[in-house]
N, C-alpha and C positions, 0 to 999 in steps of 0.2 A: 505495499499500499505504500503510496506516494503522499506527503504532507506538503500542503501548500502554503506557501509563506504569504505574509500580510498583504503584499500587493497583488495575490493571487497567481503569483508566477509559480512554476515548479521548480523546486531547487535543483541544483546539479545532480548529477548520478554521482555517488561514490565509487571512485575508480580504486579497486583493491590492487595493491602494489605488493608483489610477492617479497619475502624476506631474503636479502642480499646475503651471500655466503662467501666473501672474498677469501676465507681462509682455505676453501675447497679448489677454488682457482690457484691460489699459491701453492697449494700442496699438487696440483697438478702439473704446473709449470716446473715445480722442482723435479718431479719424477720425470717429465720429458726431457729436462735437461741432462739428467742422469742416465737416463737411457740412450740419448745422443751420444754422451760421452764414451759409454761403454761400447755402443756400436762402433764408433771413429777409432777406438782403439784397437778394436778386433780386427777391424779391416785393413788398418794402416800398420798394424804391428806385425813385422815378418816372421816373430817367434811363434805365432800360432800356427804357421806351416800350413794354410789351407789347402795348399795345392797337396800334399802328401795325405791331408784327410780325404781328399775327392781319390785319391789314387787307390788307396787302400780300403776304401769304405766298402766296395763290393769284391774285395780280393776273395779267392777261393779259401783260404785259412780263416778269413774273419765269418764268411758266410757260414762254413762247416762249425766254428764257434758259436754263431748265433742259433744254428739248429741245435746243437748239443745243450745250449743254455735252455731253449725252450723244453727239450725233451727232459732235462734234469728238474726244471719247475714242475713240469705237470707230473712227472712219477711222483717227486718228492711231495708234493701238495695231495696225491691220492692216497699216499701212505699217511701223510699227517692227517687227513681228514678220516680215514678208516680208524685209523689209532685214536684219535681224538674222541669220535662218538662211542667207541666202546669204553674208553677209559672215562669219559664224561658219565655215562651211564653206570659204570661200575662204582664210580665215587658216590652217586646217589644211591646205591644201592644199601638195604638195610642189612646186607651181610657184612659185618666188621671186616673179615679176610677181605672182601672183594673191594670194599671202599678203602681199607688200609693199604692193600696193593696199588691201588690207582693213585692215592696220594704219596705212597713213594715214589713211583714213576714220575709224576708232576713235579715233584721236588727236586728230584736228582738231577732230570733233564732239563728245566728251567732254571736250575742253581749252577749248572757250569756252561761255560764258554762254548758255543757250536765250533768254534776253530778246535778247540781242545778235543771235542769229541769227533770233529773229522781226522785228526791226526791219530786219535787211537784207534779208531777202525782201520785207518790206512797201514798202522805197526802191529795190527792185530796179530801177525803171525809169530812176532817176538814173544807174545803172551801164550798164545795158542798156536803151536804150529800146525795141528791138525784138527779138523772139525768132522766128527762122527755121528751116526745115527745108530741106535740100539737101547737094550733095556739099561734104565739108569741104574748104575753101580752095577753093571753086569756086562754082558758081552757085546761088542759092537759090531754091526751089520756091514755098514758102508762108511768110507772115511775117505775125505777129500783134504789136499793141502791147503792151507788157508790163504796162501799166496795167490794161487789159481783161482779159488773160490771168490775170494775178496778183491775183485778187479778195482781200480780207481773210480768207475762208473757205481760199482755196489758198496764201495765205501762212503760215497759221495751220498748216494740214496739213503743208505744207514745213516749218516752224520745229519744230514737235513730232515729226512721224515721223521726219525725217531724225537729229533728238537721239536719239530713243528708240531708232533702229536702231542707234546706236553701243553703248548700254548692253546692249540685247539681244542682240547679236552676243556679248558676253562671258559673258552667262548661259547662251547655247545653247552656246558653247564649252566652259563649265564641265560642262554637262553631258554633253556628247559625250566628253570627258575622263575623267568618270566611269566609262563603260562599261569593262568589261574589254578589255583589248587581245585577249585570246584571241579575242573575237567577231570582231575585225577579220581575223585570220589565218585562222578558220575558215572565214569567208564568202568569204577570197580564195581559198582552196584550193580551193572548190567553183566558181571560175570567175567570182564574182559581180563586177560592175563597179561602181565607186566610187559613182555615183549611187544604183543599186540598194541597194547596202549600206548607205549612210546613209538611205535612206527606210525600207527594210523591218526592217532589225536595229537600228542605231543609236539612230535618231530615237525609235522607241516605248520603248527602254529607258532613254533619257536623260530622258524625260518627267517621272520623279520627281523628276529633280534641278532641272528647267526649270519646272515647272509652279508651286512657291510662289513664286518670285521674280516669275514673270509675274503673278501675282495683286497682289503688291506694287506691281510696275509700273503695273499698270491704275489701281488707287486713287491711287498718285502721279500718273499723268497726268491723272485726273479733276481732281485739285485744282490740278494746274500750269496748266491750261486757263485759269485765272483769269488767267494772264499774257496770254491772247490780247487784253486789253483794249489792249494796245500797238499792236496792228494794228487797232483799231476794230472788233473781231469782237463781235456783240451776242450775247455769253455771259450767264451768270447773274450774275458780278460786274460786269462792264459794265452791266447793266441795274439791278441794285442801286445802282451808283454814279450813273447818270443820274437814279434817282427821288431819291435821296438831296441830288442837286444842287437839285432842282427844291422839295423840301420842307425842307431843311435839318435831315432826320431822320437823321443818319448814325447814329448807334449802333444804332438800330431795324433800320436797313437792312441794316447788317454783321451782326446777329444774325440776321435772317431768312436771309441768303445762306449764313452759317454752320451753320443749323439744315439746310438744303438739303444742303450738302455732306455733313453728318455723315448724312443719311437716304440718301443715294445710295451713300457709302463703306460703309455698314452693309449694304446689300442685296450689294455687292459682296464684301465680307466673307464673309457666308453663303455666296455662290458659290462663292469661292476655298476656303473650308472643305470643301465636298463633292466638288469636283474634286480636291482633294488626297487626302480618304478614297477617291476611287474608284481614283485612281493608285496609291495604298498597298496596295491588295488584293494578296494574294500576296506581300507583302514579310517580312523576317524580324521586324519589329516588328508589335506589334499596333496594330489601327485608332485613331484618336482618337475620344475620346468626343464625341457629338452636344452641342450646346448643352443640349437637355432632359436628357441625359444628364449632363452636367457639374453642373447645377443641382440636379440629385436628390442627386448624391453629397456635394455643398457642404453641402447640408440636413442629409442624415445625419449628415456628419462634426461638424456644430454640435451636433446633438442629443447627440451622444457625448461631446462636450467638457463634463468634470465642472467645477463651480465650486463653492466654498464660501467663503462671507464669512470663515470663520474660518482659513482658509488664506491670505487675500489678500495677507498680508505677507510669506508664504514666499518665498525665492528659489528 
């Protein structure tokens, strides 16, 4: 409703002036200047050796190292996920022996460095020269040499898989505990046994809590595979080091390896996002924006931010 003045004329309409935020523009300008300085140094500094980075980026040993890195990541995560689910269920078991054994496993493998665990499996032959199958404290039916059985790949899988299983057990346990206890009681009242209850009722609901840290663990595992150089497994970082040792181009080879890790983790990050989005359906909160939707929203926000040089000094 418009109120007329004493003279009978309409008053001027109120023009809303958006609040100015000069601090945001100053921070944006500082970041842009810093980014420009970093780009300029990277382009003009010959010590980066961009030519060598491009030369070795698709070299045969490097591509082979990338494939072995992905292979090791996949196998170690499968081992870790399976062990994590098993030991999480054991940890929550009312049986004190099962829960105690699971607690000891988690305590030991989370409490010792993964690098030490890798070295331990690599030199297992010094502690146990042979590995055999047979009756406990009785005759042995089959015997293998530890050196031939525990190859660098097997040592890396054991080191990463067993370590990951301890961390993943706690992730799964947190997801199970996040499920309302009434679900347990309702299923038990229908006569459902504990294995079926966990498989059909609890774990599907716990996935919303389990999936996000699973993606983080997978990305972390991909980068942690660089420690497999300790067991002479020819993954990406090991291949980059071998080339750098021959050519003395250490910095370009490390930059090249970093770009490969960034590329692989970016792909995994997108995969994690869409898996989380899938399991978020039907929840109480809205689905997260896709990367394209997020970019459009940010661009729209930037267009709507007013800026006037005359108010740049306002607080």
